[in-house]
Residue, then its C-alpha position, 0 to 999 in steps of 0.5 A: m375394137n379391143y386392146q391393142e386394135t386400139l392402141n394401133y389406133l393410137y400410134n397411127s392417129a396420135p403419133l408416138f413421139q418414142h417411135i417417129g420424134k420431133a413430128a409428135y411433138k405438140e408445142g403449146l397447152s391448149n390442147t391439154y386446157a380442152l380435153d382438161d375441161h371436157f373431163r372437167h379437171p381430174h386431176q383436182k381430185f387427188r394431190t400430186i407430186h411433179i418430177a422433171g430432170t434430164n435423168g434420173k426423173g424415172s427411177c424417183s419418182h417409182t421410188l417415191a410412188a413405192i414410199l407411199q404405197s408402203a405408206g398406205y397411199r393410194t397411189g397413182l404413178y404416170t410415167s415415159p416412155h414404156l418399155v414393153d406395154f402401154r399400160e406400163r404409164i398408168r399404175i395404181n398401187g403398182t398395177p397397170v391400168p386394165q385393157e378394159f380402162v383404154v378401150d372404152f377412153v377411146k370408144k367414149h371420148r373419140r368423137f371429141f378429141e379425133p378434131l383437136h389432133p391431140s398428140f400421143f402424150e396428151l391423150a395418154t395424160s389425159m387417160a392418166f389423169h381420169y383413170f386416177a380421179e375415177e379410182q379415186v386414187d389419194v395421190a399420183v407421182v407425174e413424171v413429166g414427158l419432155g422438158g416442163r413448161l411447156d408439157c402438157t402435164n404442167i397443169i397440175h398443182p402439186d404437193l412437190c415439185l422436184i428437179t432431178n439434174i440438167s444435161f443436154d437432151h432434147v436439145q431441138f426443143l429445149g434450148n441448147t445450153l444448160a442454161q436454156i434447159a432449165s429455164e424449160k425444166a423450171g417451168i414446172i416451179k409454182d407459186y408456194v409449191p416447194v421445189v427440190i432441185g438434185e443436182t446444180t451446175p453454175e449455169t443452171r443454179p440461177v435459173f432455179e433461183e430466179k424463177a422460185w425468188k418469183a413463184h415464191a417457192p422454198l428452195i431447197f438444193a438437195e447437194e448443199e443437205q446432202l442427206l446421204k453420206d455413205a454408199r457401200q454396194n453390196a455383193d448382190g449389186t443394190w446399195t447399202y446407204q448410210t443417210s441422216d436419217y436412216p441407217d444402212l438404209q437399202g436400196e433395191l436400184g444398182g446403176y451407179y447414178q443412184l447415189k445422186n438419186t436418191n440423196t435427191l430423194l431423202s431431201a424430197i422425203r422431208q419435203l413431203k413429210q413438212a406438207g403433212y404426208s404420214i411417211s413412217e421409216t418402216n415405209v421409206r426403207e420397204g419402198f427403197a428396198h422394193v421399189c420394183s416390185l411394189t412399181g414395176l420399175m425395170g431397164r434400171w441397170q436390171k439383172l438379167g441372166s448369169n454365166p456369163t452375166i446379162v445387164c441392161d440400163t435405159g441412160h441414153n445421153t452423156g449425163g447417164i452413160r457416164y455413170i454407166v460406163e464407169q460402172l462397167r469399169n467398175q465390173t468383173y469379167d473376162t472380156l466384156h461385151i456390148v449390145i448397142g443402138m442408139v436413135n438419131d436425135k440423141d448427142i451419138s458422137g458423144v455417147l461414142a467418145m465415153l465407151p470403152k474401146e477394148a469392149r467387143y461391140y455388137f451394134t444394132q437397131a431399135s424397132v421404132q422410126r428413129a432409131l439410127p441404122a446398125d451400119k451407120v451406128k458402126e461407122l461412127a463408133a469405127s470413127h471413135g476406135l470401137k470395133g464390132e459387127s452390125y446386126p438386124d435386131v436387138a435379139t439377133a445382136l444379143k444372140a451373137a453376143q452369147s455365142e462368143a461371150t463365155e461364162k466369166d465375161f459381161i454382157f451389156v445392152g442400152g444406148s436406148s430406151f427402146i433397145v432395152a425395149d426391145l430386148l425385154s420384149l423378148n421375152k414377153 
């Protein structure tokens, strides 16, 4: 099989959560441990940092990886989902895993893993750990796929755990209260391993305190340290941060939610230095200022065009959309155009209720089975006072928005990671 045939085999034999949702989810770690035994525990051959949370874990993972790369560490980065190509999930120093490795991995090991009927994510995680071990990385930044306690990344014993925040997402798996979701995310906390918590609520804080106490894990609340003192957005959309440790720190990522991520990261960097990592001020500045080029990060308040301005963002739940709506409110434009689609297992009404009523909407659907039909999105949006037309795919919706927009208008594309994925794939 060539690379594309191999991917088709993986998608068809091990269902992909981002395509079909709940049916692809496998609870428990039995397959993970079987695969780990088969590959002789590759995750034990390099240091790790484990990152969980509802929102922000992708930005935090990539930024930490960029800082570690700048510090001279051979750095693995494992994230999900991918936007354009599967290989985005598995990187070393920003370079995606080669197609040949993916093909050879399946060819050599399918006889072992086929009888297990693993999920796509279980296979991808094994592939990532195996690749990182073979390539002798110094450290890998590992992003949790879903939850934490039963996530197949949770076999690692990291130097640091980081939990960004807790809000409502994947409630069908993680629970329908913030405390229940926090309990699942807190499952990554390990004995004696420091854990940084980015944000808490009255419901979630006691969950983290109890779990850390039982594990004798040093617990750091970034909100209490508050190492980010001030922030100013620059004309090009980047940020200038005033922090306790790094005055005039330049941040490349432009979303409003990056202020929370940055405060969390500043606490994490302090903990890594205490754990023996050699990270200089120059390394931190390099990582924050050049995270996209160093790691290949896409889809975080990413500007794709001017006159009219076109921006996309992968925020897809109420926690993420809240920041996006605030940021849209503070942009300068004549008319706001929003190309939006969602998947069927999210809090759709919660998101639609937040969106600005004065915008023109282009309702569409992503090319995944979980996508809510565009006409259904339009129907639900109408009940929230949002007006627009429906379009069969992202390309058609964007074209319509561009044809109606003037040079002084603003086009936002989002609502789902998969809408952004389809958008970025247009220029592949």
